[in-house]
C-alpha positions as CSV (number, residue, x, y, z in Angstrom):
1,M,-0.2,0.1,0.0
2,T,1.3,3.3,-1.1
3,R,1.9,5.6,2.2
4,R,1.3,9.5,2.2
5,R,4.5,11.7,2.1
6,R,4.4,14.3,4.8
7,P,6.0,17.5,4.5
8,E,8.8,18.5,6.7
9,T,8.6,22.1,6.4
10,G,5.4,22.5,8.8
11,Q,3.1,22.5,5.8
12,R,-0.2,20.3,6.1
13,P,-0.2,16.9,4.2
14,V,-1.9,16.2,1.2
15,A,-5.4,14.5,2.1
16,E,-6.3,11.3,0.1
17,G,-9.9,12.4,-0.2
18,A,-9.0,15.8,-1.5
19,E,-7.4,14.6,-4.6
20,T,-10.0,15.6,-6.7
21,A,-10.7,19.0,-5.5
22,G,-7.3,20.9,-6.3
23,A,-8.2,21.8,-10.0
24,T,-11.8,22.9,-9.3
25,T,-10.7,25.8,-6.8
26,A,-8.0,27.2,-8.7
27,P,-8.6,29.9,-11.3
28,R,-7.9,29.0,-15.0
29,L,-4.5,29.8,-16.6
30,S,-4.6,32.6,-18.8
31,P,-3.4,32.2,-22.3
32,L,-0.1,34.1,-21.5
33,A,0.4,32.0,-18.7
34,Q,0.2,28.9,-20.8
35,Y,2.4,30.1,-23.5
36,A,5.2,31.1,-20.8
37,L,4.9,27.6,-19.4
38,L,4.9,25.6,-22.6
39,A,7.4,27.9,-24.8
40,G,10.3,26.8,-22.7
41,P,9.8,23.0,-23.0
42,L,8.8,23.4,-26.5
43,L,12.2,25.2,-27.6
44,S,14.3,23.0,-25.5
45,M,13.1,19.9,-27.0
46,L,12.6,21.7,-30.5
47,D,16.5,22.4,-30.4
48,S,17.4,18.4,-29.7
49,S,16.7,17.5,-32.9
50,I,16.6,20.6,-35.1
51,V,20.2,20.7,-35.3
52,N,20.5,17.2,-37.1
53,V,19.4,18.5,-40.5
54,A,21.9,21.6,-40.2
55,V,25.3,19.2,-39.9
56,A,26.1,19.2,-43.4
57,P,25.5,23.0,-44.0
58,I,27.7,24.1,-41.0
59,A,30.3,22.0,-41.9
60,S,30.5,23.4,-45.5
61,E,30.3,26.8,-44.3
62,M,33.0,26.5,-41.2
63,N,35.2,24.0,-43.1
64,A,34.7,21.4,-40.2
65,T,34.6,17.7,-40.2
66,L,31.3,15.9,-39.9
67,T,33.0,14.3,-36.7
68,I,33.6,17.7,-35.1
69,V,30.2,19.2,-36.3
70,Q,28.4,16.3,-34.7
71,W,29.3,17.9,-31.4
72,V,27.1,20.6,-32.1
73,S,24.3,18.3,-31.2
74,S,25.9,16.0,-28.8
75,G,27.4,19.0,-26.9
76,Y,24.0,20.3,-26.5
77,L,22.5,16.8,-25.4
78,L,25.2,16.1,-22.9
79,A,25.0,19.5,-21.3
80,L,21.3,19.4,-21.2
81,G,21.5,15.8,-19.3
82,T,24.3,17.4,-17.3
83,G,22.6,20.4,-16.1
84,L,19.8,18.4,-14.5
85,A,22.1,17.9,-11.6
86,L,21.7,21.6,-10.7
87,T,18.1,22.0,-11.4
88,S,16.3,21.2,-8.4
89,N,19.1,22.7,-6.0
90,L,18.6,25.9,-7.8
91,A,14.7,25.8,-7.6
92,R,14.7,25.1,-3.8
93,R,17.0,28.0,-3.3
94,Y,15.7,30.6,-5.6
95,G,12.2,29.6,-6.5
96,T,10.8,27.6,-9.3
97,I,9.5,30.4,-11.4
98,R,12.5,32.6,-11.0
99,V,14.9,29.7,-12.0
100,Y,12.7,28.8,-14.9
101,A,12.4,32.4,-16.2
102,T,16.1,32.8,-16.0
103,G,16.5,29.6,-17.9
104,V,14.1,30.8,-20.5
105,I,16.3,34.2,-20.6
106,A,19.7,32.3,-20.7
107,F,18.5,29.9,-23.4
108,T,17.6,32.8,-25.5
109,A,20.7,34.6,-25.2
110,A,22.6,31.5,-26.0
111,S,20.5,30.9,-29.1
112,L,21.7,34.2,-30.3
113,L,25.5,33.3,-29.6
114,C,24.8,30.4,-31.6
115,G,23.4,32.2,-34.6
116,L,26.2,34.8,-34.5
117,A,29.1,32.2,-33.8
118,P,31.9,32.6,-36.4
119,T,33.9,29.5,-35.8
120,I,32.9,25.7,-34.9
121,D,34.8,25.9,-31.6
122,L,32.3,29.0,-30.5
123,L,29.3,27.6,-31.8
124,I,29.8,24.1,-29.9
125,A,30.5,26.3,-26.7
126,A,27.4,28.3,-27.5
127,R,25.6,25.3,-27.9
128,V,26.7,23.7,-24.4
129,L,25.4,26.8,-22.7
130,Q,22.2,26.6,-24.6
131,G,21.7,22.8,-23.2
132,L,22.8,24.0,-19.6
133,A,20.0,26.7,-19.6
134,G,17.6,24.2,-21.1
135,A,18.0,21.6,-18.5
136,T,15.9,23.9,-16.2
137,L,13.1,24.3,-18.7
138,V,11.5,20.9,-19.1
139,P,11.3,19.6,-15.5
140,L,10.5,23.0,-13.8
141,A,7.6,23.5,-16.2
142,M,6.3,20.1,-16.1
143,G,6.3,20.4,-12.4
144,M,4.2,23.6,-12.5
145,L,1.8,22.2,-15.1
146,M,1.5,18.4,-13.7
147,G,1.9,19.0,-10.0
148,S,-0.3,20.0,-7.1
149,G,-1.2,23.2,-8.8
150,G,-3.3,21.2,-11.3
151,A,-2.4,23.7,-14.1
152,S,-2.5,20.8,-16.5
153,R,-6.3,21.0,-16.5
154,D,-6.1,24.5,-17.7
155,V,-4.1,23.9,-20.7
156,S,-5.9,23.4,-24.1
157,P,-5.6,20.3,-25.8
158,L,-3.8,22.0,-28.7
159,A,-1.0,23.8,-26.5
160,G,-0.2,20.4,-24.9
161,M,-0.2,18.7,-28.6
162,L,2.4,21.8,-29.9
163,L,4.5,20.8,-26.9
164,F,5.0,17.1,-27.6
165,L,5.2,18.0,-31.3
166,G,8.7,19.6,-30.5
167,P,11.1,16.6,-31.1
168,A,9.1,15.5,-34.3
169,L,8.9,19.1,-35.6
170,G,12.5,19.7,-35.5
171,P,13.9,17.9,-38.6
172,S,10.9,19.2,-40.7
173,L,11.0,22.9,-39.2
174,G,15.0,22.8,-39.6
175,G,14.9,21.6,-43.2
176,L,12.4,24.6,-44.1
177,L,14.2,27.1,-42.6
178,I,17.5,26.2,-43.7
179,G,16.5,26.0,-47.2
180,V,15.0,29.4,-47.2
181,F,17.0,31.5,-44.8
182,G,20.3,29.3,-44.1
183,W,21.3,27.4,-41.1
184,R,21.6,30.3,-38.4
185,S,18.0,30.7,-38.7
186,I,17.4,27.8,-36.8
187,F,18.9,29.4,-33.7
188,F,17.6,33.1,-34.4
189,I,14.1,31.6,-34.5
190,N,14.4,31.1,-30.9
191,I,14.9,34.7,-29.9
192,P,11.3,36.3,-30.5
193,L,9.7,33.2,-28.9
194,G,12.1,33.4,-26.0
195,I,11.7,37.0,-25.5
196,V,7.7,36.6,-25.5
197,A,8.0,33.9,-23.0
198,A,10.1,35.7,-20.7
199,L,7.8,38.9,-20.9
200,T,4.7,36.7,-20.2
201,M,6.4,35.0,-17.1
202,R,4.5,37.7,-14.8
203,A,1.0,36.1,-15.9
204,V,2.2,32.6,-14.2
205,P,0.1,32.2,-10.9
206,R,2.6,32.1,-8.0
207,R,0.3,29.2,-6.5
208,L,2.0,26.8,-9.0
209,A,5.4,26.7,-7.3
210,P,7.3,27.3,-4.1
211,Q,9.0,30.9,-3.8
212,G,12.4,29.5,-2.9
213,D,14.5,29.7,0.5
214,R,17.6,31.6,0.4
215,G,18.8,29.6,3.6
216,A,18.8,26.4,1.7
217,R,22.3,24.9,1.1
218,F,23.9,23.7,-2.1
219,D,24.9,20.1,-2.1
220,L,28.4,20.7,-3.6
221,V,29.6,17.1,-2.9
222,G,26.3,15.5,-4.3
223,I,26.5,17.9,-7.4
224,A,30.2,16.9,-7.6
225,L,29.0,13.1,-7.8
226,L,25.9,13.6,-9.7
227,A,26.9,16.1,-12.5
228,P,29.9,14.0,-13.9
229,G,28.1,10.6,-13.3
230,L,25.4,11.8,-15.6
231,F,27.9,13.0,-18.1
232,G,29.8,9.7,-17.9
233,V,26.8,7.6,-18.7
234,L,25.3,9.8,-21.4
235,F,28.8,10.3,-23.1
236,G,29.5,6.6,-22.9
237,L,26.1,6.0,-24.4
238,D,26.5,8.3,-27.1
239,R,29.8,7.0,-28.1
240,G,28.6,3.5,-28.0
241,E,26.4,4.2,-31.0
242,S,29.2,5.1,-33.1
243,A,32.7,3.5,-31.5
244,G,31.1,0.3,-30.5
245,W,30.3,-1.0,-27.2
246,A,33.8,-2.8,-26.6
247,H,35.6,0.4,-27.2
248,P,36.9,2.1,-24.0
249,E,35.5,5.4,-25.1
250,S,32.1,3.7,-24.5
251,W,32.3,1.5,-21.6
252,L,34.9,3.2,-19.5
253,P,32.9,6.3,-19.2
254,I,29.7,4.4,-18.7
255,A,31.5,2.2,-15.8
256,I,32.8,5.6,-14.1
257,G,29.7,7.6,-14.5
258,A,27.8,4.5,-12.9
259,L,30.1,4.3,-9.8
260,L,29.7,8.2,-9.3
261,L,25.9,7.8,-9.6
262,A,26.2,4.9,-7.1
263,G,27.9,7.1,-4.8
264,Y,25.5,9.8,-5.1
265,V,22.5,7.4,-4.2
266,L,24.2,6.3,-1.1
267,R,25.1,9.7,0.0
268,S,21.5,11.2,-0.9
269,I,20.1,8.6,1.6
270,R,22.3,10.0,4.4
271,T,21.9,13.8,3.5
272,P,19.1,15.9,4.9
273,H,19.0,18.2,1.7
274,P,20.9,16.3,-1.1
275,A,21.1,18.1,-4.5
276,L,18.4,15.6,-6.1
277,D,16.1,13.9,-3.5
278,L,15.6,10.6,-4.5
279,R,13.6,9.7,-1.4
280,I,10.6,9.8,-3.6
281,L,11.4,6.1,-4.7
282,R,10.5,4.8,-1.3
283,D,6.9,5.5,-2.5
284,R,6.3,2.2,-4.2
285,D,4.0,3.8,-7.1
286,A,6.3,6.4,-7.8
287,A,9.4,3.9,-8.3
288,L,7.0,1.7,-10.2
289,S,6.4,4.7,-12.5
290,F,10.0,5.5,-13.1
291,V,10.6,2.0,-14.1
292,L,7.7,1.8,-16.5
293,C,8.7,5.5,-17.7
294,A,12.4,4.0,-18.8
295,A,10.7,1.0,-20.4
296,A,8.6,3.4,-22.3
297,S,11.5,5.8,-23.1
298,V,13.7,2.8,-24.6
299,A,10.7,1.5,-26.7
300,A,10.3,5.3,-27.9
301,W,13.4,6.6,-28.8
302,S,15.2,3.6,-30.3
303,I,12.4,3.5,-33.0
304,I,12.5,7.5,-33.5
305,F,16.1,7.1,-34.1
306,L,16.2,4.1,-36.4
307,L,13.3,4.5,-38.7
308,P,14.3,7.9,-40.3
309,V,17.6,6.0,-41.2
310,F,15.8,3.2,-42.5
311,L,13.3,5.0,-44.8
312,Q,16.1,7.1,-46.5
313,A,18.7,4.4,-46.7
314,V,16.5,1.3,-47.2
315,Q,13.7,2.8,-48.8
316,G,15.2,5.5,-50.6
317,H,13.1,8.4,-49.5
318,S,14.4,12.1,-49.4
319,A,15.0,13.6,-45.9
320,L,12.0,16.1,-46.6
321,A,9.7,13.2,-47.2
322,T,11.0,11.4,-44.1
323,G,10.5,14.4,-41.9
324,L,6.8,14.7,-43.4
325,A,6.3,11.1,-42.2
326,M,7.5,11.6,-38.9
327,L,5.1,14.6,-38.2
328,P,2.0,12.5,-37.4
329,Q,3.9,10.6,-34.7
330,G,4.5,14.0,-33.1
331,I,0.9,15.0,-33.3
332,L,-0.3,11.7,-32.0
333,T,2.1,12.0,-29.1
334,G,0.7,15.2,-28.1
335,L,-2.8,14.0,-28.4
336,G,-2.1,10.8,-26.5
337,A,-0.6,12.7,-23.7
338,V,-3.4,15.4,-23.4
339,F,-6.1,12.8,-23.7
340,G,-4.2,10.4,-21.5
341,Q,-4.5,12.7,-18.6
342,K,-8.1,13.1,-19.3
343,L,-8.8,9.3,-19.5
344,A,-6.5,8.6,-16.4
345,D,-8.6,11.1,-14.4
346,R,-11.9,9.3,-15.3
347,F,-10.7,5.8,-15.5
348,G,-7.9,5.5,-13.3
349,V,-4.2,5.4,-14.1
350,R,-3.7,1.4,-14.2
351,L,-6.4,1.0,-17.0
352,V,-4.8,4.0,-19.3
353,V,-1.2,3.0,-18.9
354,L,-2.1,-0.8,-19.4
355,G,-4.1,0.3,-22.5
356,G,-1.2,2.6,-23.5
357,F,1.4,-0.5,-23.5
358,V,-1.2,-2.6,-25.3
359,V,-1.5,-0.4,-28.1
360,L,2.5,-0.1,-27.9
361,V,2.6,-3.9,-28.2
362,A,0.4,-4.2,-31.2
363,A,1.9,-1.2,-33.2
364,S,5.5,-2.5,-32.4
365,L,4.3,-5.7,-33.9
366,G,3.2,-4.0,-37.0
367,L,6.8,-3.0,-37.7
368,L,7.1,-6.8,-38.6
369,A,5.3,-5.8,-41.9
370,V,7.5,-3.1,-42.9
371,D,10.0,-4.0,-45.5
372,A,12.1,-1.9,-48.4
373,H,8.8,-1.8,-50.5
374,T,6.4,-0.7,-47.6
375,S,4.5,2.6,-48.3
376,L,5.9,5.6,-46.7
377,W,2.5,6.4,-45.2
378,A,2.0,2.9,-44.1
379,T,4.9,3.1,-41.9
380,S,3.8,6.5,-40.9
381,L,0.6,5.3,-39.5
382,I,2.6,2.5,-37.5
383,L,4.7,5.2,-36.1
384,A,1.8,7.4,-35.1
385,A,0.1,4.6,-33.4
386,R,3.3,3.8,-31.4
387,S,3.8,7.5,-30.2
388,A,-0.2,7.8,-29.4
389,A,0.5,4.8,-27.0
390,I,3.8,6.6,-25.5
391,G,1.6,9.8,-24.9
392,L,-1.0,7.8,-23.4
393,V,1.6,6.3,-20.9
394,V,3.8,9.1,-19.9
395,T,1.4,11.6,-18.7
396,P,-0.5,9.3,-16.1
397,L,2.9,8.0,-14.8
398,L,4.0,11.6,-14.3
399,T,1.2,12.5,-12.5
400,V,1.4,9.5,-10.1
401,V,4.9,10.7,-9.2
402,N,3.6,14.4,-8.5
403,R,0.2,13.7,-7.1
404,R,1.4,13.1,-3.4
405,L,4.0,15.6,-3.3
406,T,4.4,19.0,-1.8
407,L,5.3,21.9,-4.2
408,E,8.9,21.8,-2.8
409,E,9.2,18.2,-3.6
410,Q,8.1,18.4,-7.2
411,A,11.3,20.1,-8.6
412,D,13.1,17.1,-7.6
413,A,10.5,14.5,-8.9
414,N,10.3,16.1,-12.1
415,T,14.2,16.5,-12.6
416,A,14.6,12.7,-11.7
417,F,11.7,11.8,-14.0
418,N,13.8,13.8,-16.8
419,V,16.9,12.0,-16.0
420,V,15.2,8.7,-16.2
421,Q,13.7,9.5,-19.4
422,R,17.1,10.9,-20.8
423,I,19.2,7.9,-19.8
424,G,16.4,5.6,-21.0
425,G,16.1,7.3,-24.4
426,S,20.1,7.1,-24.8
427,L,20.2,3.6,-23.8
428,G,17.5,2.6,-26.2
429,I,19.1,4.3,-29.1
430,G,22.6,2.9,-28.2
431,L,21.4,-0.7,-28.0
432,I,18.9,-0.8,-30.7
433,A,21.6,0.8,-33.1
434,G,24.2,-1.8,-32.2
435,V,21.7,-4.8,-32.7
436,F,20.5,-3.2,-36.1
437,T,24.0,-2.6,-37.2
438,S,25.1,-6.0,-36.4
439,T,22.0,-8.1,-37.8
440,S,22.3,-5.7,-40.9
441,Q,26.0,-6.7,-41.6
442,T,25.1,-10.6,-41.5
443,A,21.4,-10.7,-42.9
444,G,20.6,-7.3,-44.1
445,P,18.6,-4.4,-42.9
446,V,14.8,-5.5,-43.2
447,P,15.7,-8.6,-40.9
448,A,17.7,-6.4,-38.6
449,L,14.6,-3.9,-38.5
450,H,12.1,-7.1,-37.6
451,E,14.5,-8.1,-34.8
452,V,14.5,-4.6,-33.2
453,A,10.6,-4.7,-33.4
454,V,10.8,-8.0,-31.6
455,I,12.8,-6.6,-28.9
456,V,10.9,-3.3,-28.5
457,T,7.5,-5.5,-28.4
458,V,9.0,-7.6,-25.6
459,I,9.8,-4.5,-23.7
460,A,6.4,-2.9,-24.1
461,A,4.8,-6.4,-23.1
462,V,6.9,-6.6,-19.9
463,A,5.9,-3.2,-19.2
464,A,2.5,-3.7,-19.6
465,L,2.5,-6.6,-16.9
466,G,4.1,-4.2,-14.8
467,S,1.4,-1.5,-15.1
468,L,-0.8,-3.9,-13.6
469,F,0.7,-3.0,-10.2
470,L,-0.1,0.6,-10.6
471,P,-2.8,2.1,-8.6
472,R,-6.5,1.9,-9.5
473,T,-7.3,5.5,-8.5
474,R,-7.8,8.1,-10.8
475,A,-5.1,10.5,-11.7
476,A,-6.6,13.5,-10.0
477,H,-3.9,16.2,-8.7
478,P,-3.9,16.7,-5.1
479,V,-4.6,20.0,-3.7
480,P,-1.9,22.7,-3.6
481,T,-0.1,23.3,-0.4
482,P,-0.2,26.8,0.9
483,A,1.8,29.0,-1.2
484,A,2.2,32.8,-1.0
485,G,1.5,35.0,-4.2
486,R,-1.5,34.9,-6.4
């Protein structure tokens, strides 16, 4: 049975029976507040993929090798993952809204530096700064949207869909901008969007987040373990995809990173105020939600990475056609996420998450029908079904993690959730790319894709069984704890 968490700051605990009341008593979010909270995560996720189509023109203009230019993407993603180590500590000390707003401003400024960078070295450095700033955007915004303030009920389905469209929209939007304005435009487009987001932050109700405690101490030792630990694991997973898992560039950083992360876990148990509080994992439902999120991330990102390569290299489609074929999955992910929340509110978390994983199993089996001659849009429909299933799964799981937490605890929970998603996604891409490459060399790309489909189906099936242990209760948000401000 899941126990309730009791706040240590003198605030009243969340009442079991009050879980359906939080969203009905709070005023609705204004359109300006919705934009402010959604723009940051959208920009961060968009820039995770938009650069992929700019590698060739950047290499050509800056007279750099593709190996070096690849760090424009890898540097951003590694900084994004590493920066998560600081996010909850900063939010605890300075306040969630203030740190989020600062992240938006810093991300916008770094985008300007990226667009103006005269050399490849400065571009990579600016992308690292952009990734560090972007690390605050997704977990803090999701905490305000999905946490005990209940703001997610006030966000329109279209806005939520646009948020989840970011990763899928990146390559298509990037190709269009580069074709018309050149590669620097993929960074310059962030500037007006970021400025508007910063200006509309005053519309965000202060009830959605704690105000911060200037007396809160930084866990410097914890950060010194957590940040390089995350960097090592993510760097090793990134290198394993290209250098091979037997290469020291792959397994050595992963081994060192894993040791540092293990040291951090041991320290966080004994430290009153760790950099990232993992004591939320003592809650059985929250711990299971993290495991299921990792499984969903492996199943999702492995195919998102692999299918564009297959569509271009095996089926012979252009980059533009491939990007357009990938768009429906972004739309369906957004719709699945928005309506997954609503369905979980009505029918309960267990039933919706189980249904999402069942759909994921069926759609992943559909990949067994894909070969070198399969219609592009038939493949697109299979990918869209998988993405709708992922959307149905992730949002209710995030709600389970947040529903019993105080506002002060949500920064840690959402940061940890993002860490799990990022590591799970990197692990999925690395392992599946290795399997696909190995089987392609011996049996060809089509059998390799089918082998990957079987692996992903098994992962989804195991996760479906695990979802049977989720709570039956509806995914309603708890009432907000007392907070200053409007």
